[in-house]
N, C-alpha and C positions, 0 to 999 in steps of 0.2 A: 105524110112526104117520106121519098124517100132521102136516106143518111149519104152525103157524097161518101164516093169512094176512097178509099186510102192503098196505095199503092205499097207493093210489097218494101221499094227503096226508101219508102218515107217513113215505116215501121221500125226499120235496122238504123235510119239517123236519130231518131228517137230514143233507141235503145244506148247508141253510143253516146249521145248526150248524156243521159240520166248515170251511163256507167262511168265519165270522166267526171261528173258533180261528186259521185260517191267517192272517187277515188284522190280527188282535191278536198274532199271534206275528211277525207282517213286522215292524209298528210298533215292537214291543218292542226287534229287532233291528238297528233305523236304518237297512233295507232301504228305506225309501221311497222313490220315486222323487222324490221334491220336496226329498229333502236330497243329489241325487247334487250333486257341485262341479260350479260352471259356470265356465267361463272369466272370468266378470267378478270371481270370487270367490278366482280363482287370486292367491298373495301377489305382489306385485312385486320385484323387484332393481335398485336404482340401482347404477350401477358411476362411482366417481369415479377421474378422473384428475390426475394428480400434476401441481401447477404446473411451468412450465421453470425450470431453475436461471438466475439471472438472468445476463445476457451480461458478459462479462469487458469492463474498459478497451481501449480502441485507442490502441496507439502513435501518438503524434501528438496526441491528445488536450490538449485544455488545460483548466486550474481556475483559480479565483477564490479563493486563500488568506491569509488571514494568518499571520503567524509563531506564533501560538499553534497553530492549525489545521494549520498545515505540519510541526508537531512532533509530532501525535497518531498513533497507531497504525493508526486508522481515518477515512478521508475520505468518508462518505454524501451529499457533494455531489454536483449534476449537473455534468458538464463542458461549459463556455461555448463560443460558436466561438471559435475563434482570433483571430480579426477584431475581437476583445473585449477589453477590458484583462483580464489574467489574471499569474499572477506562479508557476505550474509548468505542467510539459510533462512528459505520460508517454514516458518514452524507452524503456521494456521492462517487457514485462507476461510472467508465468512462471506456474505450476503449483507451490502449497504442498508440500512432502512432509508427508502428514498424519497418519507415523507414524514414531514414535520406540521403539527396543526393543521394537517390537512393541503400543505403545500407541498409540491415535488421540490427537492433538493438537489441543487450542482454535483456533482460528484467534486468538484474542487471547493464547496462551499464550508465556512468556519464550522457549519453544524456537523456533517461530515469528520471535519477533521477532530472535534469532540466526542464524536462516537468513538472512534480508531484509539483515542487516548485511551477511551472508558475501556475497552475491549480486546486490547493488544498487551498491554501490560501484565495482567493476570495470568496471560498466557506462558508467559517468559518461566518463572518457577516452575511451573508444571511442567515443561519440558527439559528445564535443566536438571531440576533435581538439586540435593542436597542440602544443607540447613540453612534456615533464614540467613545467621550469620555469613555463612558462604555466600549466597548470596548477593549481602548487601558490600562486601569485601572484594566482588568479583568485579572485573571490567566489562562485564556482559552486559550488555542493553537491547531494548527492543527498536524499532524502526516500523513505519508502518505507511502503506501504498495504497490509493486509489487508482480508479481506471483513469486513462488521459480520456480529453472530451473528446478526440475520433473515436476510441473505444467504446466509452459509454453511448457516443450517438449510434455507434452500431450495436448497440443494445448491451453491451458489458455492464453487470453491478455489481463487483466482487471486491474485497478487498484482502491486502495479506498482511501478515506478521513477520516480521524476519529478526533474527537474533544478531546482534553484530558486536565486534571489542574492541574496545577504545585502546588503541596501542600506546597513543600521546596526545597532546593535544594538537585536534585539525587530522588524526591519521589514524585509520585501521588495521587490526591484524589480520592478517591471512588465517582462514580459518582449516579445523580437517574438515574431511568428508562427513561427518555427521556430529551433530554438539547433542545429541539427544542423554540426557545424563549424565552431561558433563560433568556437572558439578558434586555426584557422587563418590568421586575419584578423591582418594586421600589428600592426594597431592596435586588436585585441579588447579589452587592456588598459585603454584609456584609456577605456573605459565598465566593463567587470567586475572590473578591477584591484584590488588594496587597496591602500587609502591613507588617512591619517590626518589629524588636524585640528590635531596636531602632532606634536612629537619623542615617541616611544615611552615615552620616559622621565620626559617630563614629564608633571606632575599636569593630571588632565582629558582625555588625552589618549584619544580614541574613534576605533576603527577603521570606516571607512567604505569604498563602493565608491567607485573613481576618477571616476564619474560626478557625484559628488557636490563641493561647494566643499572644498579640502582645502590642507594646505601643505605637508605630506611624503607622501611615496613608497616603497613597497616595491618596489625594484627588481631584486633577486635573492634568491636560496636559499642557504644555504649549508651545505654537510654537517657534522654532527657526530660524531666519533669514536664508533661505535654501545659503543664500553666505558669511555667517560668517562660519570661520574655527573651526576645532573641539576645544574646550576649550578657545575658544577667549574669554579675558577678559572682552570686551564690551557686547558679546551676553551672558555672563555668569551675569554680572549684571545687563541687564536687564531683564534676568528670574528670578533673585532673588528679582529684585524690582517687578514682577510682582507675585510672590509667595507671598511675603508680603502683597500684597496688597487682593490677596485671603485669607489668613488667618486672615486677621483682619477683612475682612467681616464678617468671621466665628465667630470669638471672639465675636462680637456685643459690648457692651458697654467696656468691658475690655480690659484694655488699657495695660496688658502683656500678651503677645503670643508669641509662637515659632513656628518657618518655618524652611522649607528648602528647596532648588532648587536642586534636580540632574539633571547633563547631562546623557544623554544616554550612552551605552557603545561605546567602542571604534568601539568595532564588531557590532553594530547597527547603529550606525555613517555610517560607510560604506556600512553598506546592504540598508541605503537610511533612516533611521531613523531622522525625524527632529523634534524634541519634546523631552522633558525635562519632569520629574515630580514635582511635587510640596506637601510635606509632612507637615504635624502637627502631635501633639501628639494628641493620641487617648484620647478622652476625657471620 
């Protein structure tokens, strides 16, 4: 049997139907060339770099603080040139131990304060020099600072120890550019020593630096029996007798002289201080 004849026009129509179907399928499957990703449509990736941790203070840097600022655990003020007026000098910089019993410490925690109270005081006599007696008689003291919380969050983990000098109650002295070995000088206590506005047992007595006008001066320290009770009469009598001998030696041939033995304060006693002061009038 003969197949029916198919015209060329019929073949072209069939081919067009197949082509249209293929194009529709391509559009439905999202394979259109116009939808291919281009470099411009590729998502961008931003890379952020953490800021560097704040730099630690420098040993020898100077700071202009008032008494209240010097007693705070944090000092966020900028250092000042040591040629300008200043009241503290950095004598030591170190790193805080951030762990205690496996726990991370905050820089403002009491445990960090204990660390600094243990590390900074021994740095003071090494820096100032002089005899133990000169160090005890001086108005020079050490304070410590940790980073602020903002600085700690940025990676700071340092601490600094500063030397300050008490001029009078609640006020600090202006300091020279450097205090390294300051107490090695024979006349250091004429400026940084402990003096008073009157005898220490008089009403209105005020402890001041010897650079200020004064009428009495602490000239020596007297050891107190470590087994003694605070303000015990026998220990006080022993201290008074020792101070009398010191005053007599200073008076030379004069048969008239005055003296006063002063116990440490109760707070000093509780912190372990076992020596008092021998005072004489300033000649």
